[in-house]
Structures are given as structure tokens and as C-alpha cells.
C-alpha positions in Angstrom: 33.5 58.0 103.3 31.8 59.1 106.5 29.1 56.0 106.8 31.8 53.7 106.2 33.7 55.0 108.9 30.9 54.8 111.2 29.9 51.2 110.8 30.7 48.9 113.7 32.8 46.3 113.6 31.8 42.9 113.8 34.4 41.7 116.2 33.1 45.1 118.3 29.4 44.3 118.8 28.4 42.2 116.2 24.5 42.7 117.0 25.2 46.7 116.6 27.0 46.0 113.0 23.5 44.2 112.2 21.7 46.8 113.2 24.0 49.7 111.3 24.4 47.9 107.9 20.3 46.9 107.4 19.7 51.5 107.8 23.1 52.3 106.4 22.9 49.6 103.1 19.0 51.3 102.1 17.5 48.3 103.5 15.0 49.2 105.8 14.2 51.3 108.6 12.0 51.6 111.4 8.7 52.8 110.9 6.2 55.2 112.9 4.3 52.2 114.3 6.4 50.3 117.2 8.0 47.1 116.0 7.1 47.0 112.1 9.5 48.8 109.7 9.5 50.7 106.1 11.1 48.2 103.9 13.2 49.8 101.4 13.3 50.1 97.1 17.1 48.9 97.5 15.6 45.6 100.6 13.0 45.2 98.3 14.4 44.8 95.1 16.0 41.9 97.1 13.1 40.2 98.6 11.3 40.7 95.3 14.3 38.2 93.8 13.7 35.9 96.4 10.0 36.0 96.0 10.4 35.4 92.0 13.0 32.4 92.4 10.8 30.8 95.4 7.6 31.3 93.9 9.3 29.6 90.5 10.0 26.9 92.6 7.0 26.8 94.1 4.9 26.2 91.0 8.0 23.8 89.5 6.1 21.3 92.3 2.3 21.8 91.5 1.7 24.6 93.7 -1.1 27.3 92.7 -1.3 31.0 94.5 -4.8 32.2 96.2 -5.3 34.6 98.5 -6.9 34.6 101.9 -8.3 37.1 104.3 -6.1 39.3 106.0 -8.9 39.2 109.3 -10.0 35.8 111.1 -13.0 35.5 113.7 -11.5 35.2 117.1 -13.6 31.8 117.5 -11.6 30.6 114.6 -8.4 30.6 116.9 -10.7 28.5 119.4 -10.6 25.7 117.3 -7.4 23.9 117.4 -6.6 24.3 121.1 -2.8 23.8 121.0 -2.9 26.3 118.1 -4.5 29.1 119.9 -2.4 28.7 123.1 0.8 29.0 121.0 -0.7 32.4 119.3 -2.7 33.8 122.1 0.0 36.0 123.2 1.1 37.7 120.1 -2.4 38.1 118.3 -3.9 42.3 117.7 -7.6 42.3 117.9 -9.9 44.3 116.0 -13.0 45.3 117.8 -14.4 48.6 116.4 -15.3 49.1 113.0 -15.7 53.3 113.0 -13.9 56.6 114.1 -16.1 59.6 114.9 -15.0 63.1 115.5 -14.1 63.6 119.4 -16.0 65.9 121.1 -13.9 68.4 122.1 -13.0 69.0 118.4 -9.5 67.4 118.7 -8.3 64.6 116.3 -10.6 61.3 116.1 -11.8 58.7 118.7 -13.1 55.1 118.6 -16.9 55.4 118.4 -18.2 53.1 121.2 -21.6 52.7 119.0 -19.3 50.7 116.4 -17.9 47.8 118.2 -18.0 44.5 116.1 -20.4 41.2 117.3 -17.4 39.4 117.3 -13.3 40.4 117.5 -11.1 39.8 114.4 -8.0 39.0 114.7 -5.3 40.1 112.1 -4.0 36.9 110.8 -0.8 36.0 112.8 -0.6 33.0 110.4 -3.7 31.5 108.0 -4.4 28.3 109.5 -7.8 28.7 110.5 -9.7 31.3 108.3 -8.1 28.8 104.9 -9.5 25.4 106.5 -12.5 27.4 107.3 -12.6 27.5 103.5 -11.1 24.5 102.4 -14.5 23.0 104.1 -16.8 24.2 100.8 -14.0 23.2 98.2 -13.3 19.7 99.7 -16.0 16.9 99.1 -14.2 13.7 97.5 -11.0 12.1 97.0 -11.0 13.8 93.3 -10.8 17.0 95.0 -7.7 16.3 95.9 -4.5 17.1 96.7 -5.2 21.4 96.7 -2.0 22.4 96.8 -2.1 26.5 97.7 0.1 29.4 98.5 -0.7 32.7 99.2 2.5 35.6 99.2 1.2 37.8 102.6 1.8 39.8 105.2 1.2 38.7 109.1 1.1 40.4 112.6 2.7 38.8 115.6 2.6 41.5 118.2 6.3 41.1 119.2 7.5 42.9 122.3 11.6 42.6 121.8 12.2 43.9 118.1 15.1 44.1 115.1 14.5 44.7 111.5 13.9 41.6 109.6 15.1 39.2 112.1 11.5 39.4 114.5 9.0 42.7 113.7 5.3 43.2 114.6 4.4 42.5 110.9 6.1 40.9 108.5 6.1 39.8 104.7 6.1 35.7 104.1 4.8 33.0 102.1 2.2 30.2 103.7 1.3 27.1 101.9 -1.0 24.8 102.8 -1.8 21.8 101.5 -5.1 19.4 101.9 -4.3 15.8 101.0 -6.1 12.2 101.0 -3.8 10.2 102.9 -1.2 10.8 105.6 2.4 9.5 103.4 0.6 12.4 100.5 0.9 14.9 103.2 3.8 13.6 104.9 6.4 13.4 101.2 5.2 17.2 101.0 6.2 18.6 104.0 9.9 17.4 103.4 9.0 18.1 99.5 8.7 21.5 100.4 12.0 21.5 103.0 14.4 20.4 100.0 12.3 23.4 98.2 13.7 26.0 101.1 17.1 24.1 101.4 17.7 24.1 97.6 16.8 27.6 97.9 19.0 28.6 100.5 21.8 27.1 99.5 21.7 27.8 95.2 20.2 30.9 95.4 21.4 33.0 98.9 24.8 30.8 99.1 23.5 30.2 103.3 24.3 26.4 104.1 21.7 25.0 106.2 21.0 21.6 108.6 17.7 19.9 107.8 16.0 18.3 110.4 13.1 17.7 112.9 11.5 20.5 115.6 11.4 18.7 118.8 7.7 18.8 120.5 8.7 22.0 123.1 9.9 23.9 119.5 6.8 22.3 117.2 4.9 24.6 115.6 1.6 24.8 117.5 -1.1 22.5 116.0 1.3 20.3 113.7 2.2 16.8 114.5 5.5 17.4 112.7 7.9 20.7 111.9 10.8 20.5 109.9 12.9 23.1 109.6 16.1 24.4 108.1 18.9 26.0 110.0 21.7 28.4 108.8 24.6 29.8 111.6 25.2 33.4 111.2 28.9 34.4 111.7 28.7 35.4 115.4 27.9 31.7 116.5 24.6 31.9 116.3 21.6 29.8 114.6 18.7 31.2 112.7 16.0 29.2 111.9 15.2 29.8 108.4 11.8 27.8 106.9 9.9 25.6 108.4 7.6 22.9 107.0 4.7 20.9 108.7 3.0 17.8 109.1 -0.5 18.7 110.5 -2.0 15.9 110.4 -6.2 15.6 110.6 -5.9 18.4 113.3 -7.1 21.1 111.3 -9.2 18.9 109.3 -11.2 18.2 112.6 -10.8 20.8 114.2 -13.1 22.5 110.8 -15.1 19.3 110.2 -13.3 19.1 106.6 -14.1 15.7 105.4 -13.9 13.9 101.9 -15.8 10.9 100.4 -12.6 8.3 99.9 -12.2 5.9 97.0 -13.7 2.9 99.1 -16.4 5.4 99.4 -16.2 5.9 103.0 -15.7 9.6 104.8 -12.4 10.7 106.3 -10.3 13.5 107.3 -8.4 15.1 105.5 -4.8 15.6 106.3 -3.0 18.7 106.0 0.6 20.7 105.9 2.1 24.2 105.4 5.2 25.7 105.2 7.0 29.1 105.1 9.7 31.2 104.6 9.2 35.4 105.7 12.1 38.2 105.1 13.6 37.0 108.0 15.9 35.5 105.2 16.7 39.0 104.6 18.5 38.9 108.4 20.1 35.8 107.5 21.9 36.5 103.8 22.9 40.0 105.9 25.0 37.9 109.0 25.5 35.0 107.0 28.2 37.1 103.9 28.3 40.4 104.9 31.8 42.3 106.4 32.9 44.7 108.2 32.7 47.6 104.7 29.2 46.7 104.7 26.7 44.0 102.6 28.3 41.4 100.4 25.5 39.7 98.3 25.3 36.3 96.5 24.9 37.5 92.9 21.9 35.3 92.0 20.1 38.0 94.4 22.1 41.2 94.2 19.4 43.7 92.7 22.5 45.2 90.7 25.3 42.8 89.7 27.4 45.0 88.2 28.6 48.4 88.1 30.5 50.7 85.9 32.2 53.8 87.3 33.1 56.0 84.7 36.3 58.3 85.6 36.3 61.3 83.9 36.9 65.1 83.4 34.4 66.6 81.0 31.6 65.4 78.7 33.7 64.7 75.9 36.0 62.3 77.8 32.2 60.8 79.2 31.5 60.1 75.8 34.3 57.7 75.0 34.1 56.4 78.1 30.1 55.8 77.4 30.2 54.6 73.2 33.2 51.5 74.9 30.7 50.5 77.3 27.3 51.0 76.0 27.6 47.8 73.8 29.1 45.6 76.8 26.5 46.8 78.9 23.8 45.6 75.9 25.6 42.1 75.5 25.0 41.6 79.9 22.0 41.9 79.6 21.4 39.9 77.1 22.9 37.8 79.2 20.5 38.1 82.5 22.6 40.2 84.4 22.1 43.4 85.7 24.0 46.1 85.5 24.3 49.8 86.3 26.4 52.3 84.2 26.9 55.2 87.1 27.7 58.2 85.1 25.6 60.7 87.7 28.4 64.1 87.9 27.0 64.5 91.7 29.0 62.4 92.8 33.3 61.8 93.0 33.8 58.6 92.0 35.8 57.4 95.8 32.1 57.7 97.3 30.5 55.9 94.7 33.2 53.1 95.5 32.4 53.2 99.1 28.6 52.6 98.4 28.4 50.1 96.5 30.9 48.2 98.3 28.8 49.4 101.3 25.3 47.6 98.9 27.5 44.6 98.2 27.7 44.8 94.5 29.3 41.7 93.6 31.5 42.9 90.9 32.5 46.2 90.2 34.4 48.3 86.8 36.1 51.4 87.2 37.1 52.5 83.4 38.9 56.2 82.5 40.3 57.1 79.6 43.5 55.8 80.3 41.8 52.6 80.2 40.6 53.2 76.8 43.9 53.6 75.0 45.1 50.8 76.7 41.8 48.6 76.2 41.8 47.6 79.9 39.5 47.3 82.8 39.7 47.8 86.4 37.9 44.8 87.8 36.8 44.3 91.8 34.6 41.6 92.9 32.6 42.3 96.6 33.3 39.5 97.9 37.4 39.1 98.5 37.8 43.0 97.9 40.9 42.0 95.1 41.1 44.0 92.0 42.6 42.9 88.9 43.0 44.8 85.6 41.8 43.0 82.6 41.0 43.5 78.9 38.0 44.1 77.5 38.3 41.0 74.6 35.9 38.2 76.4 34.9 40.7 78.8 31.0 39.8 79.2 32.3 35.9 79.6 34.7 36.8 82.2 32.3 38.6 84.4 29.9 35.8 83.5 32.1 33.5 85.1 33.5 36.1 87.4 29.6 36.1 89.4 29.4 32.2 89.1 32.4 32.3 90.9 31.8 34.6 93.8 28.6 33.4 94.2 30.2 29.7 95.3 33.4 30.9 97.1 30.4 32.8 99.5 28.6 29.4 99.8 32.3 27.5 100.5 33.1 30.5 102.7 29.8 30.2 105.1 30.0 26.7 104.8 33.4 26.0 106.2 32.7 28.9 108.8 29.6 26.9 110.2 32.0 23.3 110.1 34.3 25.4 112.1 31.7 26.2 114.5 30.2 23.0 114.6 31.5 20.1 117.3 30.5 17.0 119.0 30.2 17.3 122.9 29.6 14.1 125.2 29.7 16.0 128.6 27.5 18.9 130.4 30.3 20.1 131.7 32.0 20.6 128.3 28.4 22.0 126.6 28.5 24.7 129.3 32.2 26.0 128.5 31.8 25.0 124.3 28.2 27.0 124.6 30.1 30.4 125.3 31.4 30.0 122.4 28.8 30.0 120.3 28.5 27.4 117.1 26.9 24.0 116.5 27.0 21.6 118.9 25.8 18.0 118.6 25.1 16.8 122.0 22.9 13.0 123.2 20.1 14.1 124.3 17.1 11.9 126.0 14.1 12.8 124.6 12.2 14.5 127.2 11.0 17.9 128.0 12.1 17.9 131.2 15.7 17.6 130.1 15.3 20.0 127.3 13.6 22.8 129.0 16.6 22.8 132.1 19.2 22.5 129.2 17.6 26.1 128.1 17.4 27.4 131.5 20.6 26.8 132.3 22.3 27.6 129.4 19.6 29.1 127.0 20.3 27.1 124.4 18.3 25.5 122.3 17.7 21.9 120.5 17.7 23.7 117.0 17.0 20.5 115.5 17.4 16.2 115.1 19.6 16.5 112.2 17.6 14.1 108.9 21.0 13.3 107.8 24.1 12.7 109.9 25.5 10.2 112.7 22.5 8.3 114.0 24.8 6.6 116.2 23.2 5.8 119.6 24.5 6.9 122.7 23.7 8.2 126.6 22.1 11.7 127.1 24.6 14.3 128.3 22.6 15.6 131.0 20.9 12.0 132.9 23.0 9.3 131.4 19.8 7.7 129.7 19.8 6.1 126.3 19.8 8.7 123.7 18.2 7.4 119.9 20.9 10.3 118.4 23.0 13.8 118.8 20.7 16.7 118.3 21.8 19.5 117.1 22.0 22.7 120.1 22.9 26.5 119.9 21.7 30.1 121.2 20.0 31.3 118.5 17.7 34.8 117.2 
């Protein structure tokens, strides 16, 4: 198949391999607007499954969905100083509300008479508009907690973009919660970090490291940022989800106070947390290979594809009669199946196409298979084929899907473990960082040392791991005391 032959190998140019795969596997493409993407139906089907599982997990932890405006008054962003500084350079600004016909009759121009009294910002994130709203909702401790999430799009004017990983407009969810006590808010931030970690490992089959961001890498306006960090096959890290303890910063900025149980007035405690379509990038780069996508069965739009091999309508009819009850049974088991009997493409083309698109299990069946009561089964993760009988085929497929899910997780975990090592000196660090992967090193806790390492090696502190060795030591750069090893990597 020409498309497959043209796919750059990972070992030759990982970045190019990724860009080509996103387009060739029909996930997304560039749009007419620079830096924005069109998510195609196959790519969106994966995102929909992600949404569905995450949404169920949010609701199981007591959260409800709401929707807040896309446009935010500019003055709102001025109220929380760190927040506006963090996002100011990425904001898209609406200045006018009307167009008019061009005087020369060629198209339209912005009507200078229609300038807005106050410019509006297309949301880069929604803390400000939401906390301005919460002011009207919260008066007493009885109004708390508020556990809201919204599924939305946001705009951050990125200069260097890449499909799914970094686009000017992207899709995400953002949770915004309000609490009566600091402890409740901190527990919420960690609870949602654990939801993200569970989702990444159970559904995406992507192993992640949970940790706390350094002050330099913290979300603008947060007191603490928690993160899940994943390792891609090329040895670069990808921040895959964040959960922020915002303290009372936004409550103070928008004057959101409540009467507590002691009948005293105090400011509300806050969190926010989010994951985006960047998870699609994580999914692709963690599992896929030189033949195309490798999708975990839980998120694959098509989990099983059945390809009949026939010469005429009569043969197709016989195959269909055999296959139809099996398809019905698989669907009852919650397995998504496609029977591709289209006659405008050859079986070989179909094999290559579904391989490229990462369909976990492929069944091929011809007339000789009918006679033998057998079917050829191929699993996408290892590309192994085997011939099995139709007896108990449904349970066989169910077990195989579970096995594939576990196998690709273990494969990713083994790769990450092989790419994680401890480093004690800065000289060794400079050598090891060129090889990629996670480096566990001692750091003196100062932004100055962190900045120096970043400038000299392009590596950043991905997180201070929550789990793992808490043994103190000496900073690899300055020799000053270090509380524990932190995780360094180059990243996307």
C-alpha cells in the first residue's frame, strides 16, 4: 500500500513519522486558519471515547457539567496578576463587533464605528469568568463545595504548532471547584490527579509519573500544580494532565467570600484541573510503530474488523451467514465490530489500511475457512497471526482484546523503565540527557539552578515525584542540600 511505504520510519525522523501518521491515519489535518486543526471523524471518534470515560469518572467523583462563555472581558484577566502574566502573550483579542462592505466593493472590512467599549479575550482558560460567576452562587458554607467541569475549546496563540500536541485552538475539559477549607481543596486537587493517572494507565495504556511541578513550571495563579508525565518512544516527556491547587487567589481577585459555620466571613478555596486533545498525541507517540497506529482496545473506534475474501456474491453471502451471528454476539458484549464487505477495495488494501489505523484485531475469512470452520486472526500490537476455530470465537476475541490492552501497557512501561536512570553529577547529566529519557537527580530547590540547567541542556524539571525515593542528597550542580531526587527530561 503506497501510504504505508511512504510512512517515515521512527528511527529515521521521529517528528516527521508522527506528523505523517496523524494525517495518513485520518486523525486530523491542518486547517485554513494557521495553527488550528481539523479533527477528522476517525480522530474525533477516539477523542469521544476518551471524553466518555473521563466524564463518567468525573461524575463518579461528584462532579457536574456546566458551560461558561467563550469570551472574557479583558479587565477580568487583570485581576489576578500572576494569571494575566502567564497568559498575556497567548491571548486572542476581539476588538470589534461588526463588518461592513468595503468601499471599493471588494469584500468586507471591519467597521471602525463598531469598536467594543472593552475588548474581549477568547478564553485561554476560564478561571476568571468562572470565579466572577461563582461570586453570585456562593454566600454560605451551605453553598459549598461547587464541583463543576466544562467540556470546551480554548485559544492560545501558539507560534510553533503541531497537530494535537500544540495547536492555537484545542479541545479540553476544565474542572473548577470551590471549597470551604484548604484541606478540602488540596484533597480535591490530588483526587483529580489520581483520576487522570487512572485514566491514562487503564484506558490509554500509558504509564505516567505523578508529581508536583516546580515553582518555575507551576500554573499561573496556582499555589501548587500536580502533573502526570508520560514518556514518549523518542525519549521526550509529555505533560499529559495537570491539577492545580489555587488557594484563595482567585476568590480574593473576584471577592468570593462566604459565611462559615462559625458565622465568620472568609474567602473560598479553589482548584482547577484539565486534560486536552494533547492526550491524542500521547496515545499515538507511546504505542504506534512503523506500520501505523497501535490503539488500545478500550479507545479504538473499531475494535475488531472482519474482512471477507470472496470472488462472487454467492461466496460473500455464505461468509455473511456465518459471520452475522458472531457480529451480533460481539456487539452484545460491548465490542465494536466492522464487517468490511465493500467491493471497491482489494483485501490487501484493506489489511494495510486497518493496520495503519491501529484496529486491534483483524479477522480474515474466505470460503476455504468456512469449509474448515476456521478464521485467521491478526493482533495489531504484535502483528502475529493465528488460525482459530469458530467455536467460542467471541470469548477468544474478548480475551485477546484484554491481552492486547495489557501487553501495550507493559511494553510502554518497560520502555519507560529502561529510559529512567539516576544521575549524580552535572557532567554525567549533560551526557545522559542527550540520550533522552527521564533522569532522576538531586536539585537544590532554587529557580536559579533550574533555569541554568534549562538554558544549558534544554531539560526541565518535569515533576517532583509523589511516589519514589525520598532520600535527601546534594544538588548535582551546586552541591547544596536536596530534599529528594526530581525528574528531569526534555519535553514536548
